[in-house]
N, C-alpha and C positions, 0 to 999 in steps of 0.2 A: 246830352240829348239834343237833336236837331229837330230843327223844323224846316219844313218844305212849302214854299208856296207857288203854287203855279200860276202862268199867268199867259195873253195871246192866242185862246182859244176865241172863237166867234161861226158867223154862218157865212160860207164860201160858195161860190157857185163851182159844180164839179170841174175837173180840168185844173182849177185855181191853185192856192198855195197858202200856207201859212206856219209860223216859225212861234214853236211854243219852249215858253222859257221856264224853269224851277229852280229859284232863288233859295239856297240853304244857310240857315243862321248858325252860329259856331266856326270853331277855326279848325277843326278835323275834316272838311269837306273832303279834303285829298284823299280820306283813308275809306270813304265809301264806293262801294260798287253801285253804280247806277243805273235804274231801269227805267224804261217809262211802258206802261200797262195802260189799257182801255178797254172800257165796259159799257155796250151797245143795249139798248132797253132788251129786258127778256133773256138776254145772254148772260154768260158767265166772263170773268175778267180774263182778259188776255194780255200776255207778255207782248211788247211789239217790239222792243231795242233795248238793248244791255250794251254799259260803257265800262270799263274796266277804270282802276284808282286813275292810271296816267293815259288813258284813252289807247292803249297799246294795244286793246283787244276790243271788237263789237261784233254784235249778232242782232240779227234781225229777223223777225219771223217773214216767212215766207210771202205772206200778202202783202208787205210792205217793202221788198227787197227793192232797191234799183229806184222807190220814188221816196223814200224816206230817208234822214241821216241825223244822228244822232252824235253830238259832239258837248264837251265840258271844259270850261274855263275854272279853273280850280285856284286863278288868283281872285275871281270874283264869285267863287262858290255860286256858281252857276250851271245848268245843266241843259243843254238844246235838244229839240225836235223839230228839223226843218220837214215840212209835210209838201212835197211838190205834186203834182196830177193826181189831186184829192178824186175819191170816188164816191159817190153816196153811201157805199156800205163804211167807207172811214169814218162815218158819223157817228161818235159814241162821249161820253166822258174820258178825258184822258189825265190819266195821275201818274206822278212820279214817287220811285222809290228808291229810298236808299237803305242798303245793307253794310255794316262794318266789318271790314274783311277779318278782324281775328274774333272783334265779338259777339259778331252775329245779328246785334242788333238790327231792328228793322222799323225805317218810319216812313208816313206815307202823308202826302200833300194832298189837300181838300179835292183837287178835282178842275178842270177846267173843260167847259162845253166845247165840242167843235161838230159843228152841225154844215154838211156838203148838199146842197139843194140847189135848185134852179128856181 
């Protein structure tokens, strides 16, 4: 089993930046494909970014392409989401999710609030 803990959220002005972190427990982090999702009030949860186990394949939602960067450090059991040029519509709770490549087991963090407002 894996436990995921997000951090790094907060209040930022439009155009600002934040870096989210998601720290995983356990020794099998490198076997998990990692995702960042977000959910805004009244909206469905949205997939924001995905990174494969060794980082060789990355995908982004069209709404964040060119502004957000997902990365991972398997030695530190951590996945990151660098968010630049933030917009008010990026306001949401951000969740990390890990899916085991063979077992297909899925784990979620508790979420971290990002608010973009002047």
